[in-house]
C-alpha positions, 0 to 999 in steps of 0.5 A, a space after each residue: 809870845 803872840 797868844 791871847 785868850 778872852 773869857 767869853 762871859 756873854 756866851 753860854 752852852 745849851 746842852 742837848 743829850 740823848 741817842 736822838 740828839 743829832 737826828 733831832 737837830 738835823 730836822 730842826 736846824 740849817 746845818 748838816 749834823 752828820 758832820 759833827 762828832 769826835 773830829 769836828 763841829 759845825 756852825 748853824 742856825 735855828 729858824 722859825 717856820 717863816 725862816 727867821 733866825 731864832 739863834 745861831 750856834 756852834 754845835 760841838 760834841 762834849 761826850 758820847 750822845 752829849 752835845 752843846 750849842 754855843 750861843 749868846 747867853 741872852 738868847 739861850 732861854 728863848 732858844 731852849 723854849 722854842 727847841 723844847 716844843 719839838 724835842 718832846 718827840 725825841 729821845 733827847 733832853 735840853 738843859 739851859 741851866 748848866 754853867 759848868 763849862 766856860 767858853 773862851 776865845 783864843 788867838 795869835 800866831 803862837 796860840 796853836 803851839 801853846 794849846 798843844 802844850 797844854 792840851 796835848 793837841 790843837 786842831 789846824 783847820 776850820 772847825 776841826 776838833 780835839 778834846 779830853 774829859 775836861 775840854 773841847 777845842 775847835 779851830 775857828 779859822 783856816 790858818 790855825 791861829 784862832 780857836 774856841 775852847 769849851 773848858 770845864 769850870 773845875 779844870 786845872 788847865 785854866 791856870 795853865 792858860 794864864 802862864 803862856 797867854 795874855 788875857 784880853 777883854 771879851 770885846 777884843 774877841 768880839 771885834 775879831 769876829 765882827 771883822 771876820 764877818 761872823 754875824 751873831 743873834 742877840 736878844 734884840 734881834 731874835 727872829 728878825 733876820 732870814 739867814 741870807 741877810 746875815 750872810 749865813 749862806 757865805 759863812 758856812 751856817 747853812 747846808 743846801 744839800 741836807 734834807 728838810 728842816 724848820 724854815 727850810 722852804 723859805 731859806 731854799 727858795 731865797 737861795 735858788 729862786 729869789 734875791 736877798 734885798 739885804 746883806 750884812 756889811 762891815 762898818 766903822 763907827 763914827 768916833 764917840 758913837 756906840 751902836 746897839 744891836 737892833 738899832 735902825 739905820 737910815 739913808 740921808 734924806 729918808 725918814 724910813 729905816 733902811 737897815 739895822 745894826 746886827 752886832 758891834 764891839 769897839 769901833 766896828 759893827 756889822 750892819 744889815 741894809 738894802 743894797 740901795 742904802 749901802 750905795 748911798 750911805 748909812 747913818 745912825 740915829 736918823 737921816 741926818 745922824 753920824 755916817 758909817 764908813 763901810 769896810 771890806 769883809 774877808 769874803 765876797 758878797 755877790 750882787 743879788 
């Protein structure tokens, strides 16, 4: 059976609960929280007033008036601190300490059928949601072949996954996300990028039809009036070389950094760089360092 899952230990949930939760998030984040509920979740980001991304997330409902932001574990505490400056004015509470839910990535041609057998239903379109008392399942592609599962740690259904799916390392899921062009904020890149540099205007992280939110002026101005000098691209790493998030990139013969590594896993990386640098080639470690080979993303990046 073509069905695989990874336990995503580098991911964590920031819980937010209370009657004002979605209203609070609507005024703070880039996504339209009116779309979130029993039928679907949304991708989004939280920015500083200067438009720099504090965290990216998947927002999903766990229970009535109880929501979770799925984000990288190494940025959860910082994100909670920044959110916490403003949530005191709302009837909502943050909890960055709970680890009673697991985050799993699931994929494969037979994954939907296997999930339907275990949980009774499997959503079939991007960010559609199905749920029960011990789980929230969201489809993360348009083909119904890739999913994120939020599962209570005490759920007996974890064992059922092992019966019908092959477990894969977390790096396998991360490589799939990188190949899909989904950029993630890690501890090394907190407040480093504006959303358009990460292609968030192309991957569904930003609503340009909602009202104001923190950083909205900068994000909207760049969208409607300006041009992003950098974009994120898919790259193949040279054999035998790793690339940490936040590592600088160089052009041949240039001494100044022209970009950064956003994420990497296995032999793949997402890298942000100026348009000129992409055209001339990108190098790790220095202007004479190993060269990256750029690949094709599954979505088009228009020339800004």
